[in-house]
N, C-alpha and C positions, 0 to 999 in steps of 0.2 A: 418462516424464515424469509428474510428479504431475498427477492430474486431479481435478476436482470438489472442490477445497478451497474451503469457503465460510465466510463470517462470521468472518474473522479473519486473523491473520498466518501466515507460513510456519511459524513455530514458536510454539506456545502451551502454557501451563502446565497440568498436570493431575496426576495419578494416582500414588498409591503402591498397587501392585496386590496387596492382601491379599484373597484370595477370601473371600467370605462369602455366606450365603444372602440373597437379595434380599427385603427387606420394602418395597421401593419400588413404588408403583403409578402408572401413567400413565392418566388418564382421557381418552377420546376421544369425539367426537360430531360429527355432520354439522350444519352450520348455514349459513344464508344469510349470505354475506360481502360481497355487492355486487350490481351490476346491469350487464347488457349493454345499452348504450344503443341498439344497432342492432336487436336482436330484442325488447328490453324484457323479456327473461327474467332471472330471478335467477341469480346465480353462487353455486354451492355450494362449500363447502370442508370439509375434515376438520380439526377443531381438537383438539390434544392439550394437556392441562394437566399440567405437570410439578410435582414436589414443591417446587421452588425456582427461583430465577431462572436462566435459561439463559445460560451464559457464552460457549460456542462450540458450533457444530453442524457436523457433517460428514455429507453425504448420499452413500451408496454406491448408485448407480443400478443396479449389476450385481447386488448382493445384496439390493436393495430394503430397505436398513436405514438408520436414522439413528443417529449417535453423538452423544450429548448430554453436554456438560460442564456440570454443574449446580453453581452457586456462589452462595451468598447474599451479601447486602451488609448494611452497618450501617444503623441506622434512618435516618440522614441521607443514605444512599446514596452516601457518599464513599469508603467502604473496603470492599474485597472480603474475604469470609471466606477463611481459610487452608485450610479443610477443606470438601470437597464430595463429589460423586459423579460417576462416569462411567457412562453407561448406553448400552448397545447395544440398539436397539429395532427389531423386525421390523415394517415398515410394512404388509406384506401380511397377516400373521397377527395383527397388533395385540397383540403381547406382547413382554415384555422377554426378550432372549436371555441377557444377563448384566449385572451391575453391580458396581462396586468402589468402595471409598473413595478419594477423591482428596485427597492432601495436597499442596497447590499449592506450598508453600515448598520442598520437596525434590525434586519430580518434575515431569517434563514429558511430553507425549504428542503424537504425530503420527499421522495416518492418510493413507495413499495408496491409493486404491481399497479393497481389502480387506486391506491390509497395515497393521498397527498396531505402533508402536514406542514404548516407554516409556523415558525416560531419568531415572535417579536420580543427579543430580549428575554423577559421572564413569563411570557404567555405563549401558549401554543394553540393553534386553530386547526380544525379538520376541515379540509376544503372539498366541496363537491367536485368530483372528477370531471363532470360534464360541463360545469358552468364556472367553476372557481369560487363559488359562493361559500362563505364561512358557515358551517353547520353547527359546530360547537366550539367552546373555548375552555381551557384549563389553565390555572396558574402553575405552570410546570414547564421545564425545559426538556422536551422529548429528545432522547438520544437514539432510540431504535424502535422499529415496529416490526411485528411479525404478522403478515397477512394470513398465514395458515390458521393461526389461532385468534386472529382479529384483536391483538393486544399490542399496545405501545408501552415502552419503558422510558421513564424520565424522572427528573428530580423535582420535588415540590418546592415552590417558592412561598416564602413567608413575608408578609408585610413588615413584620417586626425584625426578623433576622436575615432577610434576603434568601438567597438560594441555599437550601439545606442539603443534608446528606441522606434525606429520606427518599429512597427510590420507590416509585409507584408503578404498579401495573394498571394501565388504563384501557378500558373497553373502547375500541375504535368505533363501535356502533353509536355510542351516545356520550363518550367522554367521562363516564363514571369510573371511580377508582375501585379496582377489584381487590388489590392487595398492596401492602406497604412493607418496606424493609430497609434498615439502615445499612448503607454501603458507602464507604469513603470515596469522594470524588475529587479530593484535593489535587491530585496529579493527573486527573483525567482517566479515561478508559484507554488502557495501553494495549490490550489484546482481547479479541473476541473469537470464540471457537464454539461451534455447535457440536455437541456429542450426538444429538439427534434433533428432530424437528421441534422439540419443546425444552431441551436442557442446554443451557448456555454456560460456557466457562468464560469468566471475566477476570482480567488482571486489572485491579484498581486498588493500589496500595495494599497488595496482597492478592490472593486468588479466591474466587467465589464461584460456586455453581448456582444457577438460577433456573428453577422450573418456571417458565414464563407464564404458565397458566395459573399458578397459585403463589409464586414468589419463594417457595421453599428451596433449601439448598444449604450447603456447608460453607463456612468461612475460614480462611487461613490468613491471619493478619501479619504483614511484614512490610517494612518501609521500602517503597519503590520510587522515592523522590527525596529532595532535600529542600528545606526552607531556609533561606539565608536573609539576614536583616542587617548585615554590616554596612551596606550602602543602600538606603531605602529598604525595599522588601522585594525579594526575588525568589523564584521557585525553579529548582533544577529538576527536570523530569527525565524519564527513561533511565533511571538508576536501577537497572535490572538486566537480565539476560533474555534470550529467546526461551521458548518453552519446548521441551521434548515430551511428547505424549505417546505412550505405548498402550497396549490393550488393558493394562492394569494400573499404570503409574504415571505420575507427572513429575518431571525434573525441572527445576528453575533456580535462578539465583536472584536475590534482591540486593539492596545496598548493604544488608547486614548479615546475610547467611545464604549458603547454598543448601537446597533441601530436596527431598524426595517425598512425595505424597501418594497415598493410596487414592486412586481416582474415584472410587465409589463413595467414600465418606470424608475425604480430605485429611485423614489421619496421617501424622508425620511418621515416615519410616525411618528417616535419619536426617540430621542437619549438621552443617559445619559452619561455625562462626567466622565471618569474614572481617578484615580490618575496615571499619566504616570509613575512616579518613582516606583510605587508599582506593576504595571501590567506587566505580561508576557504571557506565554501560559495559556489558560483557557479552561474551558468546560462549555457549556450551555445546559440545558435541560428544558423541559416544563412539568408541571403536572397541569392539569385543566387549570386555567387562570393565573397561576404563572410561570414566567420564572426565573429559578435559574442560577446563575453564580458562578463557583468555579475557583478562580485564583490559579494556581499551584505554582507560585513563581520561575519559571525557564523559560529559552528559550534555543535556540540551536545555537552554533557556529560550523558551519559545521555539523557533526553528534554527537558532544559532548554536553551533557547537562551542562549548566552553570546557576548559580544563577541570577535571574532577578526579582526584586521586592520582595513582601511578600505575602504569601497565604492569601486569604480572601474569605468570603462567602457573597453573596448578592442575593436579591430576588426582582422581579419587576412584576407589572401588565403587562401581555403580550400585552394587548390591548392599554394601555395608556402610558406605560413606567414609571408609578409612582413607586418610590423606596420604598419598604416595609421595608427593612433593609439592612445594609452594615456593615459587621463585619470583621475587619482586625485581623488575628491571629498573635500574636506577636512571630513569630519564624523566625527571621532573619537567612538567609543562611541555611535554612532547608526546602527545597521545598516539596510539596505534590507529591508523586509518582503515586498514583492511588486513585480512589474513588468508593464507592458503596452506593446505597440507599436501605433502607429497611423500608417499610411503610412510616412513617413521620420522619425518621432519616437519617442522612448522616454520613458515616464512611469514614474517611480519613486515608490513609496509608502513613506514612513517612518512611524513610529508616529503622528506628529502633523502631517504635511504631505505635499504632493506636489510633485515637481519634474519638469520636462519638458526633455528634451535633444534636440538634433538628432543623428540617427544618422549624418549625413554626416561630422561631425567629432568628435562626442562631447564637445566642449569648451564649446559655447555653451549656456548654460542659458537656455532660451527663457522659462520661466515658473516661478514658485514660489508656493505658497499654503499657509498654515498653517490647520489644521482645529481647531475648538473641541472638544477631546477631552472636556472636562467635559460638554458637551452631547451629543456623538455617540459618545463612546468612542474608544479608540485604533484606528487602521487596522490590519487584519490582512492582507487579500489582495484582489486584484482578482477579481471574480466572472466565471467563465468561461461558456462556452456549454453547460455541463452543468446550469446553474441556470435553472429555468423559473418563470414566473408566468402566471396566467390573464389573458388580454387581452380576451376576449369571453365570451359565454355558454358556448361549448363549445370554445374554442381556447386553447392554451397556447403561449408563445413563449420562446426563450432570452432572458434578461435583457439581455445586451449588444447584441442585435440589435433591441431595441425602438426605441431612439433612438441611433444609432451615434455621434453627436457627444457624448453624455453619457459619464460614467465611473461605474462601479458597483463599490463596495468593501464587503466584509464588515467589520464593526466588532466590537469586543469585546462590544458590547451584543447581538450575534447578530442584527443588522439589516443590510440592504443600504442603504448611504448612496448616494443618487443625486446626482451632481455635474454641472454643466454643463461646457462645454469650457474654461472659465476656472477650474474647480474650485470654483465657488460651490455650496453645498448647495441642492438643490431640494426634496427630500423623502426619506423613509425608507420602505423596504419591510419590513413586519413579518415576523418569522420564520414566522408562521402562513400567510403567502401564498407562501412559497418552497418550490418543489419541486425535488428533485434527480434528474437522469437517472441511474439506476443500472443499467439493463440494456436490451438490445435483442434483438429477433429480426430476421428479414430485412426485414419491412415495418412493424414496430411498435417504439415506444419505451415504456419503463416509467419513470414518474417518481413520486416519493413525497414526502410531508410527514408526519413522525411515523408514524402507523400507517395512512395512507391512500395507496393506489397508484392512479394514473390511467394508463390505457393510451391512447397516442396513435397515430393512423395516420400515413402518410407526410407528410400535410399538417398535422400537429400538432393535429388535431381529436380530442377525447376520444371513444373508442368504448366505454369501460367504466371503472368504478371499483370498488374493493373494499378490504376491510381487509387491509393488508399494509404493512410498513415498508420503508425503503430497505436494511435488512439482509436482503434477499431475493435469491434466485438463481433464475433461470429455467433449467431443464434440460429440453431438448426442449420439451414443452408443459406441463410441470409446474412450478409455482412454489412455492417453499418459503420460509417466512418465520418469524422469531422475534421475539417482543416480550415481555420480562419472562418470566413463567412459561408463556407460550403459544407453541406451535409450530403453524403452519398449513400445510396442504397443499392447493393449489388446482389442479384440472385445467382448463387453458385451451384444450383441444382444440376446444371449441365456439365459441371466440372468435377465435383467431389461426389463419390459414391460410397458412403459409409453404410 
């Protein structure tokens, strides 16, 4: 299983590996970054200054190294540079092991522990971790690697037909192909879940299990995207729901049906046909024996949200699939942006209003309220319990728990709009006051606003604060953070005692 991937996506763009002497330097120094409120001692950190803005960072705790993707931006900070550097830095000896030019338009780079893979369009290279030298090459786009079993997964490239749907298991030691299996990649990999260290659940135009050692597993095919060719050729992705996985079963909705599968063999327990033209991205959740499905009425083209279908609310018996109700909300071209449940009611947030429905029948609109978007901005999403604000001199609380009768929504103005139970605006919480819970240890929470981290105890009282952004990761008792050209390493062993 991939471990210790931080600050980014499963796949991120980097590197064309042309070896060259390094003229790059990284400055480092110790500095006071914060204070321990319990002991009143200063918290020290090691700060590293890189030659340009840090795009991605990977920490190898085994080799005690950091891999930096350095990538500049335009003066208005809207556009990333196409060229940069990849730097492997020894955190113990404080020196650069190697660096290479990174041409982001044609190459991508991934790291799994001390395994490094570079992909140049339709070829993948395995890089020597100590030197950056290419050790072997395959005609394959590698999507994932598992360092425990020394196997990578990727799709074969054919000179005749281009990138195929043939998924290959590749030996990381020498690049040899261990196994092959057909798995559709038209809409990408939309969900990954490890049942154990060798069995992977993959959502890719259906659901598939993969034993990464030999490629075996079951397949359940169902459409999770839409190909449109009315104007040119476009693909709508994310035409599916989230997954609900219990000890025996898997629940999911695609663009054509809601279904329940047996986890062990992928056999269908029940399914319910959905109206294809009305269905897009959806959300499912279970309360007692009822499975609820909310269709948002949108999908994604690239990273852009586009209208797909019409919002609807439906409920089913989770054991049998019996449909209890199915209610289409007649709001064409007006997708649901977010949802929240309170007791037996459902609140839907659209861009300019909120609607409340009873979950008992899904048909009765209890209440509707339009929001002044010129004043407050369009509604984006309900604020969850990962969002904190300071409520007293030394205490922070999750925003939704402060006054549970209120409703809290993030707007396009990057403020939290506070509404009463009738959706009347009460006030706004400024972005400067909002902290995001980004990491936890056994007895502590880490919340951050911009470049300030606050450490909370089990009762949400602040025990320390220091310079560090929410783009930080706690590994054991070491915290690593990046902010623009700065990389910070903080030893918290004197603060947290798990």
